N, C-alpha and C positions, 0 to 999 in steps of 0.2 A: 534282455537284449532285443526280444521281439517288440517290446513296447517302445524302445528307442528307435528301432527301424520304422515302426508305424508313425511315430511322431515326426521323424525326418521326412517321411513320405508326405505327410500332411503339410509340413513347412514347404517342401518342394512344390506341392500343388498350388499353394497360395503365391509363392514366388513366381512360378510360371504364369499364373493367371494375371499377376500384376504387371509383368513385363510384356505379355503377349499382345500383339494386334492380329487382326486377321480372322476373328471368329464372330459369328452372330450369337450374342449372348441371350437374346430374346427377340421375339417378334410379335407384332400386334395384327390380328386379323379382324377387320371390321370393328375395331375398338376393343377387342378382347386380347388381353396379354397372355402370351405363351412363353414358357421357359424354354430356352434353347439348350443344346448340349454344351456344358461348361468344361473347361480344361480340368478342373478339380474332379470331375466325374471319372476321368481316366484313372486317377490315383485311387479313387474310391474302389473302382473295379479291381485294380492291381492289388489292393490290400484285401481282396476277398470279400468285399462288401457289395451291396446292391445299390447302384446309382438310381436316382429318381427316374421314373419313366417320363420321357419327353418326346415331342414331335421332331426335335432336332436330331439329326443323324450323329452317331458316334464317329469320331475321326481322331487320328493321332497327329494332329497338326500342332505339335509342341514347339516351344522355343521359336516362335514366329515362323513356323513352318509354312512352306509354300510348295507348289508343284510347278516345275519349269517345262520348257519345250521338249526336253528329252523324255518326258513321260506322257506326251499328248496322245500316244496310241496305247497307253497302259491304263488299268483301272483306276489308279489314283487321281487322274484328272476328273473323274466323274463327280465324286463327292468328297474329295481330299484323301489324305493318306490312310490306307487301311480302313476306309469308311464302311460302316455297317448300318443297316436300315434301322430307323427308329421304331420303337414299340408302340408309340402313341401317335395321335393325329390331331391337327387343328381343323377349323372349318372357316371358309370364306365364301361369300356369294359371288357369282360371276358379275363383274361390274364393280365389285368391292375393292378394298385396298389391303395390301400387306405391307406393314412397316418393319423393315429389317433393322435391328438395333445392334450396331457393331461395337466391338471394343475399341479403345482409343487407336486412331489411325494416324501415322505420320504424314505430314503434308508432302514430304519428299517422295512418297510412294504414289506418284500421280498416275492416273489411268482411267479406263472406262469402268462403268458399272452396268452389269447385265443380269437379267433374270430369265430363266427358262422354266418350263413345266414339262413333265413326262407322265403320262397316264400309267399307273401301276397295276391296273386290273382290280381284282377283288380285295387284295390285301397288300398294302405298301410295306408292312412289317416283315414280309417274307419274300419280297421281290428280289430277283437277281439284278443287281445294279447294271451289269454289263448288257442287259437286254433293254434297258430303258432308252426310249427315243425322245429327245428333248426338242421342244418348240420354243423359240425365243418370243417372249411377250413384252419385254421392256429393254431398252438400251439407252445409254447416254455416254457420250465420248468427250469431245473437246470443242469448245466454242472459241474459234480463232479471233472473233471480234473482241471478246472480253478476256481472252487468254485464260479461260477457266476450264479445268478438268472436272469431270463428274465426281471423282473421288474427293476433290477439294470442296465442291459444293456439298457433298455428303458430310464432310467434317464440319462445315459451317452450320449444318443443321444438327449439331450434336451427335454426329456419327450415326445418323438414321437415314435410311433411304426408303422412299415410298413407291411401291409398284401397284398400278391399277390392273386388276385381272380383266381381260377382255370380256365384255358382256356376252359375246357370242360363243365363248368357250363352253363346250359340253360339260354337263355335270359329271362328276366322277371323282375317283381318288387319284391324287397326283403327288409326285415328288417335285417340289419346287427346288430349283438349283439357282441360287443367288451368288453372284461372283464379282469381285473386284480384280482387275488385272493391273498390277503395278509395273510401270514401264521405265522406272528410273535407270535400269540397267539394260533396257531392251535394244540398245544400239549394237549389241553383239548377239550372236546366235545363242539361243536358250537363256537369254538374259531377262526375259519377261518373267514375272512371278504371278502365278494364278492362285487365287484364294477362293476356291469353290466351297459353298456351304449348302447343305441339303436339309430339307425338312418335309415331313408328310403333312399335306393339307388337302382336305376334301373340298371340292368346289360344288356349290349348289346352284340351282337356277334352271332356266329353260333354254340355255344355249344349245346349239346343235353341232358346232364345228369341232372336229377332232383331226387336226392336221397330223400327217405321218411322223414328222420329227426326224432327228438325227441322233445316232448313237453318240454317247458321251466321248468315246474314243475317236470320233471323227469330227468333232466340233472345230478343231483348230489344227493348223500346221505351223511349225516353228518358222516358216518363211512367209507367213501371211503378212500383208501390208500393215495391219494393225498390231502385229506381234513383234516383228523385227523392224523397229523404228527408232530413230534418234529424236527424242523429245526435246533436245536442247538445240535443235537446228533451226529454230524459228518457223515452226509449223504454220501453214496457212490452211490446212485441212487435216482431217484424221479419219481413216476408214475403220469403223468398229468391226472387230473380227467376229467370226461365227456366221451361221446361216441367216437368211433374211427373217425379218419380223413376221409374225403371224398377221394375217389380214385383220385390221381393226385394232391391232396393238398400238402402243404409244412409244414414240421416241422423244426423249426429254432433252431440252437444251439446258445445260448446266449453268446456273447462276448462283451468286452468293447473296444472302439477305443483308439488309441494313443492320448495323450493330445494335440499334435500339430494339430490334425485334427478337434478339437472341433470348431464349427462355432461360430461366434461372433454375439450377438444380436444387432438389430437395432430397428427401430420404429415399432409400431403396427399399422395396418390400422385402420382408424376410423370405428366404428361400423355402422355408417349410410351408408357406401358404401363399397361394396366388393372390395378387391384389384384386381390388374390385374391377369388374369387367367394364365399368363405365369410363375408365380413364387409363391412359398409358402411364406406366410407372416411370418415375425418375430414378436416377442412379447416384450413388455416392461419388465423391471425388471432386476435383476441381472442374467446374463447368467452363465452357468456352465463353469468355466474356465479350468477345467480339469475333466477327468472321476472320478467318485467316486470309492472308494475301492469296489472290488467285493468279498472280503473275508467275509464269514459268521461269525457273532460275536460269541464269546465264550458263553457257556451256562450261565455263571455267569452274562453276560451282557444282558440277554434276557429281553425284555420289557414285561409289563403285557399284559394279553389277551386283554384288552380293548384298548391298545395302547394309553391311554390318555396322558401318559408322553411324548410320542414322538410328540404329536401335538404342544407342545410349542416350539419344536426345528425346526419346518418347516419354510422354507423361503417362500417369497411371489412372487418369480420370476415365470414367465410362460414360455411355450415352445417356441422354435424357430426352424426353419427348420434344420433338422439334416444332418450330413455328411453321405452319403449313402455308401453301399457296405461293411458294417462291419459284416454282418451276413453270416454264412455258410449255404447255402440252401441245403437240400437233399430231394429227393422224398420219399413220404410215400404212399403206395398203400393200403388203407383201413386197416391200422394197428394202434395200440395204444401202447404208452409206459407210 
C-alpha cells in the first residue's frame, strides 16, 4: 500500500507541475544557470525524502496558488505560502543581470513585474523572513501607447524576465523577491493575485549603497491604486504598487519582440546535473512561435476574479532562453510611477 501511495504522490507532483503557472523554475545569474525550487520538491519532502539544495525558497504555492490582498499584512506575502529560506545561494555582480525563468503564464493574467532585494546579513539560509526589508530595484507596468503589460512582454520572451542589479548596490548576501501581480480580477477588493518568488543571491562588487527597505508585510495595501484597479476600463496610465525604486535602479517599458526573433526551444538539461555555465538552458514543451497579442481584452471578455476559467486554457510548455534587447531601459532616481 505504501508503494501505491508513493507512486500516487509522484503522479500528483508531475500533474501539479504541468498545470501550474506562477513559479520561477530556474534563474540565470551573469550567465550561470541556477535551479529554482520546483513544485515536485514539495512532494519529495512530503514523502520523507530529501529535495535538492537550491537557491530558490521553499513555498507551498500549489495548484496555481497565489496570495491576495487579505494576506498583505501576513507572512505569506513575503515569499509566498509557508515559505522557508533556501539552503543554497547563487552569485551575481552588482551591475550584472538575473534572468528569472517562469513556468507557463496565461496572457489573461496581466499585470506588473517587480523585483526587490533584502540584505539578509551573514546567512540567508537562517534568516527570519519577517525581518527582511525589501528595496525595489526593478519594475515594469503598463505601456498605454502600445497597450502592453509587463507580464505579456515576459510571455513573449518565453516566460523570462531580466533584471539588472544596480551597480551601486553594496556587496552582500541578499534575498531577491521577484513578483508578478495578476490584475484580471483586480476590479474588486482582494481580487489582485500576487505571485512572489524568493531566492538567495550574493551580490559582489564595489557598490556602497544599502537603502533601508520596507518590511514585506508593508509593501502593499489592498486599496493601492495599482492593486485595486479595473484593467478593462481603457487605462491611460497605471501606477505600479510598492515603494519607490532604489536610486540608480531601472524602470522598464514593456514591449513585445518581432515574431522573427522568437527563439526556438531545444532540450532541457537533466535535473541531476546543472548545464554548462556558458549558456542559459532551454526547456521542453511547445515554444512560443510568435509573440502573443499585447492588446488588453474588452470588458465583456473579462475573466472572473478567481481566474478559474483561464486555468483550463493554459499550456504546459516551459520557458526557454529569450532574445535579448527588447526592453527600453530608462534611469529612475528614487521616483515612483
